[in-house]
C-alpha positions in Angstrom: -18.3 -28.3 10.1 -20.3 -26.3 7.4 -22.9 -27.8 5.2 -21.5 -25.8 2.3 -18.8 -27.4 0.2 -15.9 -25.3 -0.9 -16.5 -24.1 -4.4 -13.7 -25.1 -6.8 -12.0 -22.2 -8.4 -12.1 -22.0 -12.1 -8.5 -22.0 -13.2 -8.1 -20.4 -16.6 -5.3 -18.4 -18.0 -4.6 -16.7 -21.3 -2.5 -18.9 -23.6 -0.2 -15.9 -24.3 0.8 -16.0 -20.6 1.7 -19.6 -20.8 3.7 -19.0 -24.0 5.6 -16.1 -22.3 6.2 -18.2 -19.2 7.7 -21.0 -21.3 9.8 -18.5 -23.2 11.2 -17.2 -19.9 12.1 -20.8 -19.0 14.1 -21.3 -22.2 11.5 -22.7 -24.6 11.4 -21.4 -28.1 8.4 -21.5 -30.5 9.3 -23.8 -33.3 6.1 -24.7 -35.2 2.5 -23.7 -35.6 0.5 -26.7 -36.5 -2.8 -25.9 -38.2 -3.6 -29.6 -38.3 -3.4 -30.0 -34.5 -4.2 -26.3 -33.9 -1.3 -25.9 -31.5 1.9 -23.9 -31.2 4.9 -26.1 -30.5 7.6 -24.8 -28.1 10.9 -26.7 -27.7 13.8 -26.6 -25.3 16.5 -28.4 -27.3 19.0 -28.9 -24.5 16.5 -30.8 -22.5 14.9 -32.4 -25.5 11.5 -31.2 -24.4 8.5 -30.3 -26.6 5.3 -28.6 -25.4 2.2 -28.2 -27.5 0.1 -25.2 -26.6 -3.5 -25.2 -27.9 -4.2 -22.1 -30.1 -7.0 -20.8 -27.9 -7.4 -17.5 -26.1 -7.7 -19.1 -22.7 -6.5 -22.5 -21.4 -8.3 -24.5 -18.7 -6.6 -26.2 -15.8 -6.2 -29.5 -17.6 -4.6 -27.9 -20.7 -2.2 -25.9 -18.5 -1.3 -28.9 -16.5 -0.4 -30.9 -19.6 1.8 -28.0 -20.8 3.5 -27.8 -17.5 4.1 -31.6 -17.3 5.5 -31.7 -20.8 7.8 -28.8 -19.9 8.9 -30.4 -16.7 7.5 -27.6 -14.6 4.9 -27.2 -11.9 1.9 -25.0 -11.0 4.2 -23.6 -8.3 6.7 -22.5 -10.9 3.8 -20.8 -12.8 2.3 -19.2 -9.7 5.7 -17.7 -8.8 5.9 -16.3 -12.4 2.4 -14.8 -12.1 3.2 -13.3 -8.7 6.4 -11.8 -10.2 4.3 -10.2 -13.0 1.8 -8.8 -10.5 4.7 -7.3 -8.5 6.1 -5.7 -11.6 2.7 -4.3 -12.5 2.3 -2.8 -9.0 5.7 -1.3 -9.2 4.9 0.3 -12.6 1.6 1.7 -11.1 3.5 3.2 -8.2 6.0 4.8 -10.5 3.3 6.1 -12.8 1.4 7.6 -9.8 4.6 9.1 -8.4 5.3 10.8 -11.8 1.8 12.2 -12.0 2.1 13.6 -8.5 5.5 15.2 -9.1 4.3 16.8 -12.3 1.7 18.8 -10.5 4.2 20.4 -8.1 5.7 23.8 -8.9 9.4 24.1 -9.3 10.6 26.3 -6.3 14.3 26.4 -7.2 15.7 29.9 -8.1 
């Protein structure tokens, strides 16, 4: 056993990502409250309301509260993030492919 303790990973995400995630799950922005400094997202068919702090980045506790209020889990969020990463990688592959093909000469007569 090591004398070093495992360092806890700082879990912060952009609030925009959380808002996009909730939108993909059927939540709709309904209200921006300057008093509470939050954006309220609602999913009327489930009668759920989520208050997202109007900050650039949210910490783990803030994200956890949003997920609990939405009836979702970190696993749901992680799957969404992995999906976004896969799409970004696919876009990069396509971009690289288009750049390579544009440097080739057309040999057709």
